C-alpha positions as CSV (number, residue, x, y, z in Angstrom):
1,M,22.5,-31.6,2.3
2,I,24.5,-28.6,3.1
3,P,28.2,-28.6,4.3
4,W,29.2,-28.0,8.0
5,L,31.7,-25.2,8.3
6,T,34.7,-25.7,10.6
7,R,37.5,-23.5,11.7
8,D,38.8,-23.0,8.2
9,L,37.4,-19.6,6.8
10,S,36.7,-21.0,3.4
11,F,33.1,-21.3,2.0
12,P,31.7,-23.6,-0.7
13,P,31.2,-21.8,-4.0
14,V,28.0,-19.8,-4.1
15,D,26.7,-21.6,-7.1
16,A,26.5,-24.7,-4.8
17,A,23.6,-23.1,-2.8
18,L,20.1,-24.7,-2.6
19,A,17.3,-23.5,-4.8
20,E,15.0,-24.3,-2.1
21,P,15.1,-22.7,0.4
22,N,16.6,-20.1,-2.0
23,G,20.2,-19.6,-1.3
24,L,21.0,-21.8,1.7
25,L,24.6,-22.7,1.3
26,A,26.1,-23.9,4.5
27,A,25.8,-24.1,8.3
28,G,28.1,-23.9,11.2
29,G,31.2,-21.9,11.7
30,D,31.2,-18.7,13.8
31,L,30.7,-14.9,13.7
32,S,34.2,-13.7,13.9
33,P,35.0,-10.6,12.0
34,E,37.5,-12.6,9.7
35,R,34.7,-15.0,8.7
36,L,32.1,-12.3,8.3
37,L,34.2,-10.2,6.1
38,A,35.1,-13.4,4.0
39,A,31.6,-14.2,3.6
40,Y,30.4,-10.8,2.5
41,R,33.2,-10.4,-0.1
42,R,31.9,-13.6,-1.6
43,G,28.3,-12.6,-1.5
44,I,27.3,-14.7,1.5
45,F,25.6,-13.5,4.7
46,P,24.4,-15.2,7.9
47,W,20.8,-15.4,8.9
48,Y,19.3,-17.8,11.5
49,S,17.1,-17.9,14.5
50,A,17.8,-18.4,18.1
51,G,18.4,-22.2,18.8
52,E,19.5,-22.8,15.2
53,P,23.0,-23.2,14.0
54,I,24.4,-20.4,12.0
55,L,23.1,-20.6,8.6
56,W,24.9,-19.0,5.6
57,W,23.0,-17.8,2.5
58,S,23.6,-16.6,-1.2
59,P,20.1,-16.3,-2.9
60,D,19.7,-16.0,-6.6
61,P,18.7,-13.6,-7.8
62,R,19.9,-10.9,-5.4
63,L,18.2,-7.7,-4.7
64,A,20.5,-4.7,-5.0
65,L,20.2,-1.0,-5.2
66,F,22.4,1.2,-7.0
67,P,22.7,4.4,-5.1
68,D,22.0,6.8,-8.0
69,E,18.8,4.8,-8.8
70,L,16.9,5.5,-5.5
71,K,13.4,6.6,-6.3
72,I,12.0,9.6,-4.3
73,G,8.4,10.7,-4.8
74,R,7.3,14.2,-4.6
75,S,6.0,14.1,-1.2
76,F,9.0,12.3,0.2
77,A,11.2,14.9,-1.4
78,R,9.3,17.6,0.3
79,L,9.6,15.7,3.7
80,L,13.3,15.4,3.0
81,R,13.6,19.3,2.5
82,N,11.4,20.5,5.3
83,R,11.0,17.8,8.0
84,P,12.8,18.7,11.4
85,Y,15.0,15.8,11.5
86,E,18.8,15.3,11.9
87,V,20.7,12.5,10.3
88,R,23.9,11.5,11.8
89,L,26.4,8.5,11.1
90,D,28.0,6.2,13.3
91,T,27.0,7.9,16.8
92,A,24.6,5.4,18.0
93,F,25.5,1.8,16.3
94,A,24.4,-0.3,19.4
95,A,21.2,1.6,19.9
96,V,20.3,1.2,16.0
97,I,21.0,-2.7,16.0
98,A,19.1,-3.2,19.3
99,A,16.0,-1.2,17.9
100,C,16.1,-3.2,14.8
101,A,16.2,-6.5,16.7
102,T,13.0,-5.5,18.6
103,A,11.3,-3.9,15.9
104,P,7.8,-5.7,15.0
105,R,7.9,-7.6,11.7
106,Q,5.0,-8.6,9.8
107,G,4.8,-12.4,9.8
108,Q,7.7,-12.8,12.3
109,A,7.2,-13.8,15.9
110,G,10.7,-13.4,17.0
111,T,14.0,-11.9,15.7
112,W,16.9,-13.1,13.8
113,I,19.2,-10.4,15.2
114,T,20.2,-12.5,18.3
115,A,22.5,-11.4,21.1
116,G,25.2,-13.2,19.4
117,M,24.5,-11.4,16.1
118,Q,24.4,-8.0,17.8
119,G,27.7,-8.7,19.6
120,A,29.4,-9.7,16.1
121,Y,28.2,-6.5,14.4
122,R,29.2,-4.4,17.3
123,R,32.6,-5.8,17.0
124,L,32.7,-5.1,13.1
125,F,31.8,-1.5,14.1
126,E,34.5,-1.0,16.5
127,L,36.9,-2.2,13.8
128,G,35.4,0.4,11.4
129,W,33.6,-2.1,9.0
130,A,30.1,-1.7,10.0
131,H,28.1,1.6,10.2
132,S,24.9,3.0,11.3
133,V,22.8,5.8,9.7
134,E,20.6,7.4,12.2
135,T,17.5,9.6,12.1
136,W,17.0,11.8,15.1
137,V,13.8,13.9,15.8
138,D,13.6,16.1,18.8
139,G,16.7,14.6,20.2
140,E,15.2,11.1,20.0
141,L,16.5,8.1,17.8
142,A,13.4,7.9,15.5
143,G,14.9,5.5,12.9
144,G,17.9,4.3,11.2
145,L,19.7,1.5,9.6
146,Y,23.1,-0.4,9.7
147,G,25.2,-2.5,7.6
148,V,28.7,-3.2,6.5
149,A,31.0,-1.4,4.1
150,I,33.8,-3.2,2.1
151,G,35.5,-1.4,-0.5
152,R,32.8,0.4,-2.5
153,V,30.0,-1.8,-1.5
154,F,27.5,-1.4,1.4
155,Y,25.8,-4.6,2.6
156,G,22.4,-3.6,4.2
157,E,21.5,-5.6,7.3
158,S,18.4,-4.0,8.8
159,M,16.4,-0.8,9.5
160,F,13.8,0.4,11.8
161,S,11.3,3.2,12.1
162,R,9.5,4.8,15.2
163,R,8.5,7.9,13.2
164,H,6.7,7.9,9.8
165,D,9.3,7.4,7.0
166,A,12.2,7.7,9.5
167,S,14.1,4.6,8.1
168,K,13.5,6.0,4.5
169,V,15.0,9.2,5.5
170,A,18.0,7.4,6.7
171,L,18.3,5.3,3.4
172,A,18.2,8.5,1.3
173,H,20.9,10.0,3.1
174,L,22.9,6.8,3.0
175,C,22.6,6.8,-0.9
176,V,23.9,10.4,-1.0
177,H,26.8,9.6,1.4
178,L,27.8,6.5,-0.7
179,L,27.7,8.5,-3.9
180,R,30.0,11.0,-2.3
181,R,32.3,8.1,-1.6
182,D,32.0,6.5,-5.0
183,F,30.3,3.4,-3.8
184,G,28.9,1.4,-6.6
185,I,26.0,-0.9,-5.0
186,I,24.0,-1.6,-2.0
187,D,23.3,-5.2,-1.2
188,C,19.5,-5.5,-0.3
189,Q,19.9,-9.4,0.0
190,M,16.2,-10.6,-0.2
191,E,13.7,-9.3,-2.9
192,T,10.6,-7.4,-1.7
193,A,8.1,-5.3,-3.5
194,H,8.7,-2.3,-1.3
195,L,12.4,-2.2,-2.0
196,K,11.8,-2.6,-5.7
197,S,9.3,0.4,-5.4
198,L,12.4,2.5,-4.1
199,G,14.6,1.4,-7.1
200,A,16.2,-1.9,-6.0
201,R,16.3,-4.6,-8.7
202,P,17.1,-8.2,-8.9
203,L,20.5,-9.3,-10.3
204,L,21.5,-12.7,-11.1
205,R,24.0,-14.0,-8.4
206,R,26.6,-14.3,-11.0
207,E,26.2,-10.6,-12.0
208,F,26.0,-9.7,-8.2
209,V,29.3,-11.4,-7.5
210,A,30.9,-9.9,-10.5
211,H,30.2,-6.5,-9.0
212,L,31.6,-7.6,-5.7
213,D,34.7,-8.9,-7.2
214,R,35.3,-5.5,-8.8
215,L,34.2,-3.1,-6.2
216,T,35.4,-4.9,-2.8
217,V,39.1,-4.5,-3.8
218,E,39.1,-0.8,-4.0
219,G,37.9,2.1,-1.8
220,D,38.4,3.5,1.5
221,E,40.3,1.8,4.5
222,P,37.9,0.8,7.2
223,G,37.1,3.4,9.8
224,R,34.4,5.6,11.5
225,W,32.2,7.6,9.2
226,P,32.1,11.4,10.2
227,A,29.0,11.9,12.2
228,E,27.8,15.0,10.4
229,A,28.9,13.9,6.8
230,V,25.2,14.1,5.6
231,K,24.0,17.1,7.7
232,D,21.5,19.1,5.9
233,I,22.2,17.6,2.4
234,F,18.7,17.9,1.1
235,R,18.0,21.4,2.8
236,P,17.3,24.1,0.3
237,A,20.4,25.9,1.3
238,A,22.8,22.8,0.8
239,G,25.0,22.7,-2.2
240,P,25.6,19.8,-4.5
241,P,27.6,16.8,-3.2
242,R,31.3,17.0,-3.4
243,G,32.7,16.0,-6.9
244,G,29.5,17.0,-8.5
245,A,27.6,13.7,-8.0
246,T,24.1,13.8,-8.5
247,T,22.1,13.3,-5.4
248,P,18.8,11.4,-5.4
249,A,17.0,14.4,-3.9
250,E,15.0,15.1,-6.9
251,P,12.0,12.8,-7.5
252,R,12.8,10.0,-10.1
253,G,9.1,9.2,-11.0
254,G,5.8,9.0,-9.4
255,E,4.8,8.7,-5.8
256,H,6.2,5.9,-3.7
257,P,4.5,4.0,-0.7
258,S,5.9,5.2,2.7
259,S,8.5,3.3,4.2
260,P,7.3,0.8,7.0
261,P,10.2,-0.9,9.0
262,L,11.5,-3.5,6.5
263,E,11.5,-7.0,7.8
264,R,15.1,-7.9,7.2
265,G,17.2,-5.2,5.9
266,P,17.4,-1.9,4.4
267,V,18.3,-2.2,2.3
268,A,18.0,-5.7,3.4
269,G,14.8,-7.4,2.2
270,S,12.8,-9.7,4.3
271,R,14.3,-12.9,5.7
């Protein structure tokens, strides 16, 4: 039995989450900005289908990607240098979340990104907490991802691709952008083999929460990310990131599979 949330913004302790289904913690409540931010700071996220109550989760282990550990194979590195794409930040958030909601997912007949969820995250975007990373090809939105940034943590929510590797292009640019801003971790939520192939690794929930306790209390104030902050960062003429941070442009090992649209998150694993 899991508790039912009321108007109080408090949550049960995450170690009270069920082992099966892994991480189910509570039900009810709402998707107000205040509750969503309180949940993310504690390592909790909403995930439910249309017709269900809001369900809150904190799985153990928790998949996470450290931005400087993104693995880029040789062929993808060449694509990053040579492909005629443009990556922008925060210029088409509503279009990105809508595309994520309608993207086909293997083994899923519907979407968990309901109209209510889209509205809640659009509100977080308006308040400067949620962000989109968009891959554009020939003036069309070809792929992208969205998530929530609190302090120096990016919580990945979902991504989509309409062109080959377009979502992975967005992820690579996100990692460099986060390195420039001194972010420490990307929450990928659920474990998938694909995300692990890109460098994500499972953390015990207590380890993940310890990272949050340290990283969510410091960092930039919420606000819109500059649209061209990641322009041409992988192009041969581009210089290194500000502050001397190492970008993940160089391959970190062998080839990795091309990126399909991820079922749940980017950065978020399948749910």
